[in-house]
N, C-alpha and C positions, 0 to 999 in steps of 0.2 A: 744242626746248629751246632757249634761250637759250644767249650763250657765259657768260656769269657762273652761271646754274644748270649747266654741265654742271661748272663749276670746283668747286662747292659739292660734287656729288654723287665731286670724285675724291678729297676726302678717305676718305670714310668705303669706301670702294674700294680705295685704297692701303691703309688699316687691316688691311680684311678680307685683303689678300696677307701683311702683317705679319705677323698673326695665324695664316696655316696655315703660317710658317715660309718663306716665299719670301724670299730675301734680298732686303735690305732695298736696297740698291743694284738689282739685278734689278726691283724691284718698282718705286719711280722712278722703272725705265728704261721698263718696262714702259706705265704708267700715265702720264707723261709724251707716251711715243710716240703711243700710241692716240689720248690727252686733242689732241694738237698735228695729227693727222691726221682729225678729225671739225672742228675749226673752221678749219686747213687745204684740208682738201677734196682734194689731189691727190699722190698719191704721189713725185714726182717732186723738187715742193714741198717733201717729208718729207724725204727723203732728205737735197735741199740742204740743209737747216738744221741739217740732223744733223753733215752732211760739216764745216762753217761752224762750228756749235755747241764740237764735238770740237778742234778745231782753236786756236779763238779760247780754251779751256777750261785748253788743254797747255799753250799758247804764252805764259800769262801769267806772266812772268817773279819777281813776288811768290810762285805754288808750288814754286820749286826750295829754300823755306826748307825744308820738310817733310822731306826724307828727308834734309840736312842735319843736320838737329835729332834726327831719330830714328836718323840715324847715331850724332850725339856718343851719345847716350841706350845705345845696343847696345855703343860700346864704356867705359863706363863701369860699364856690371852686368856684363861677362864680363871688367873688369880690377879685379875685387874691390875697388872704392871704395865701394860699398857697405856691403861689413865693416868699412873704416876707419872709415865714420862711423857705424855701430850701437856700435863699441867705443868713441866717442870721446864719442857722449852716452854710453850707458852708464856712462862713469868717472863725471862728471860727475852723474847724477840718479839712477843703481842704487840707490842706500843710501835712497832715500828708499820710503813707499809709492807701489805704483804707477810703483815709478822706470823698471823693466824698458820698461813700456809707453812709458812717456813717453821713454824712450830711442828706440824704435822711433817715436814721431810726428816728434821730432826729427830723427833721422838721415832720414822721409820727407819730412821738409824739407829737408833739406838735398841730397839726393839726386834732388828734383825742381827744386831751381835750376842743375841741368845736364843731366838729363829731360822734357821735355815731353808725355812722354805718362804719365797713368794708370795703364792696367794692367800697364806695364812694373814703374813705381812699387812697387806693390804687390807683384806676382810676387817681383822683387829680394829688396824686401825680407822676405818672407817668409819665406823660404829662408834668411836670418839671424836672423832674428827671433824666429819661430816656437820652434825647439829651444830658445832662453834663457828664455823662457818659460814653457814645459812646464818647464823644470829647476827655476824658483824658484816652480812651484805655480799658475801663473793657469791661471782655470777657459777653457775651449773659448769660452764665450760673450766673453769679454774679449778676449782673444784675438784671437780672429777678427774680431771686431769693432772691436778698435782699428787694425791692421792692413788691414781694408779701406778705413776711413775715411782713416789717411794715407796711403795709397797716390793718392789725390784731392787733395793737396798737389803730385802732380805735375803737375797741366794749372792750376791755382793759381797757385802761384808759378811768374814765367818765366824760362826760357822757358816758351812754351806753345805748343803746336800749336792747339789749338784758337782762341786767343787770335788765333795768325795768321789762321786764317779767318776772324771771323767781322768782324779789321779789314779783309779782303777784302772778304764780302759787304757792310758799311756801310759802305766807307769811310773807314777811322779808320785813324789816325795810327796805327802796330804798337811805335816808340818809346815814344807816351805812355801804351799800353793796357797794355805793362810795367809800364813805371814804377809807372801806377793800381792794381794787380794785386799788389801788393808785400805795403802795409797789411793788403788782406784776407787775403791769403797768412800773414800772422803773427798775426792774428786768430784764424786758420782753426787755426794750430798750438795755438795757447794755450790756444783753447777746448776741444780735441781732449782737452790735457794734462787743463785743469779737469774735464772731464766722468769721468777715468781717477782723478783726485785723491776726484774726488764717490764715484766706486764703491766705491776700497778704503775707505772710513769707513763708510761704508755698510754695505759687509759685509768687515769689517776681516781674517778669517780668508780670505780670500778669495786671497792672495797673500803669499809671502814676500820680503824685501827680502835683497841682498845684503852683503855688506860692504865699509865704505866704501875708497875706493880713495885712497893717498895723492898726495897734489899732486904728488909729482913723477913718477908714474905719468901722470897726468890730460895733462900735458905732452907726455910722451912721446905717448900715445894721443889728442893735438890734433895735435901738428905731423904724424901721419899722416897729416893730409885736409887736405894742405897742396895735394896737384891738384885740389879741389873747390875749397876758396878761390880759386886760381890761376886757373882756368875760369870761372869765374863771373865773379868780376871782369873780367876780361879780355872778356866776350864781355856782362854785362849793361851793363857798366862803359862799354864801348866804345862800345854804343848811345846809353846815358844822355849821353854826350860829345861826340855828332854822330862818334865817329871809324871807327867802320863804320855800314853800313847795316846792316840787319835780317838779309836775307841775307849779306854778308860777314863778319857775326858770326859767324853759323851755320858755314860754312865755315871759320874760326879754330877754332872752339869744336872744329866734328867733328877738324881737323887735329893740333889740341894734346892733346884726350883721348887720340887714337891715339896720339902721339907720348908722353905719356906710361907709357902703358899698357905699348907696345914698352921704355920706358926700363925699366919699372920690372918688369920678365921674364915679366908675366903672359898680354900677348901674345904667340898661338902663328897658324900658318901656319893650325891648323883653329878657332881662336877669329874669326881677320881673318876667315875665310871666310863662318862662321856670324853675322857681323856685318853683313858685305854682302847675305847671304842674307836673312837675318831685315828690313833693314833695305829690300832691293826689294820681299819680302812684303808689308810694313806699307804701304807708296808705295802699292803695285800698289790694294791695298785701298784705301785712305783713296781712290785717284783716281779710284776704278770707282763710288765714292760720289758723292764731284763730280760727275763726269760723270752721272749720275742726279739728280742732284739739279738740275743746271744744268739736263735736257734737263724736266724737271716745271715747276721755276720758268719755264723758257721758258712752259712749256704754258702755265700762270699771267698771265704776260705778255701772253701774245695773248687772252686773254678779262679783259681786263683789270682784275682778280680784287685785286691790290695796291693800285689808284689809285681807285676804285671805294670797297673797305674802306674805305682813307683818308679820303677825300672825306665816306664817310658816318658816318664818327665823329665828324666834326670838327664836324658840322652837329647833331650830336645835342646839343652840348652838355655832354658827362659830362663829372664830374671828372678830370682824367689822374691824381690816385691812384688811384682807383678801380678807372679804366681798367689802370692799371701793378699794380694788385693781383691783379686776376684773369688777364692775360699771365703773372705769375710763380705762378700756382697752373696756370695750363695749362701750363708747363713743369715744374711739378714732377709733374704726373699724366703728361704723357709719358714724362719721364723715370723712368715704373712699367715702361712699356712697351719703349723707342725709346734706344738707346745714344746717348750725348752727343754725335758727331761730328752722324749723319742727321737730329740733334735741330735743332745748328744749323745746317746747310747748308737744311733744309728750313724753317724758321719765319722765318730771319730776311729772306731776302726780301719775304717776308711781311708779319711781324709791325712791324720796325724802319719801313718806310714808314709805317704807320698811331701808331705811338709819337712819330717826331719831329713831325707837325705839331699835337701836344699841348703845351700852353704847364706847364714846371716851372717856370718861374722862372731858367734857366739855359742860357747860349750852346747850338747846335746841337752844337761842340766836343766841351764837358762834358759833354751829354747824350749823345751818342754814349758817350763813354767809361764815363760811370755806369752807363748802361745795360746797357753789354757782360762788363762786371765782374762787375751782378746775375744773367743771363742764366748767366755762365758760374758762377755759385755756384746758382745750382737747378739747373743741367746736371749740376753734378757731385755735389750732395743723390742725382741719380737714378742713381749708380755703387754706391750702398749703401741700396739703397729695396728692395725685394721690388718681384713677382714676376723682376723681369730687374735686378738690379744687377749690372752685373758684376762688380766688388771685390768683390764677396760670394763669388762664383762660384769664380774663382780663387783665392782664401784659404782657403776651404772646404774647395777640392779638395787643396789641403795636406796640411790637417787631417784627414784623412777620417774619424778616428775622433768626430769633431766632427757631430754632426747639422745639415742646414740652416737647423731652425726656431731651435736654438742661434746661430747665426749672423743670422741675422735678430736675434733679441732683441737679442743686444750689440751691435749695429749702430745699435739706436735710439736711445739716451743720443746718442750723436756726431748724428744725424739733429735730435735734440734743439736741439744749441751750433747748427747751424748756421742752423736756422731762425730763432735769437735775431741772428745774423749779420745773416742778411737782414735783419731787421726794423731791425736797428741801421744800414746801409747805406742798407736805403730811408729811414729817417728823417732822414740824413744826411748826403747827398751830401759834406759836405767831410769826412769821413773817406778816403773812396776820391779826391777829389779835388784835397787839401791838398800831395802831396808832388808831381802835377805840376806845381801853381800856384809850387809854389817852386821846383820846377827850371827851369819856364818864367822865371819872377823871375831867378833868378842866369844862366842862361843864356840870352839874350833870341835 
């Protein structure tokens, strides 16, 4: 068997290991180690490669941004900022049809601006918003579906851990990726709110509305979210203006969020320990997946699969848009069986070299940004599609009286809005890139 055939056979072997519930990090480690051994043929050289790969991966300074953003999200979660965001959004939207559910989406968008994790956003906002939606008679399908979809804003609206990983793998500028994600993130929140508005009009008796809140109370509620606005402006604004590098901004954000939590009286020693331990646990899980993906992709590099595939695609003269469509569909399918982080780590080193040789009528840097946002969106859709939509399981576990089938059905209108958004951003790359171009023009 040639090295190329060995690489091709590794994919079904990896999927079989995932299907039998082997943790994906261990599955990638096993396939990568076994494949590399078959290619190299020397146990000592294989062990030396593993040592070098481990050090080379974890000594990468850019990866230090991950635990810092995770810690910032933990501080925000434990300090009650999510409740303030929801109350502020509810005071402005709660009196409208479907307003409480729309408030949850708005609060998820705000929380996503200081938390780079979709799962954390869904879990945190679920604790705050689910009781309120029950109080106003929202059906289980709408309430759980809306919160699961809203949670995906945590990885789309910067800062985003997944975007950081993509930037490292594809050698893209993290600051520009954060800028490029803003407009698609706003479109996502608007699309989810539109889906809720259509739902409650098609089924007008599905939810009650709360009384209109006076403007004085709205201003008070809005004033309580100043920590979130401050952190977002300092962290993201500092990155955009070149005051901080992304890693420095993550450190400033984590420290600032922690100080605000202490000053507000919401942070105790027990909560501090919980935040640090949760951050350490999540970081360890992510880094193990990174190591597994690194070993597997190292094996693929030894077989020359990425280079051979990109050369083959270039020789076929295929329509670039047809190839892009096939890749996005592949991501949607993979999203039904794999988590988003693993999917990005596994596929980007293989897919990106293939895509970058195609001519989409834009510069390589613009293409890298645009393609990264498209990948992020279709990966995000995987979080709310069965059978392995992690956000669906998290929200459904909080609403134990709602059958998982109802949660699946409730997520479908939001998946449809995601599909529409993917079509728009694919057909009109300027929607994604316009803000990057504007910042480049204003800040050369």
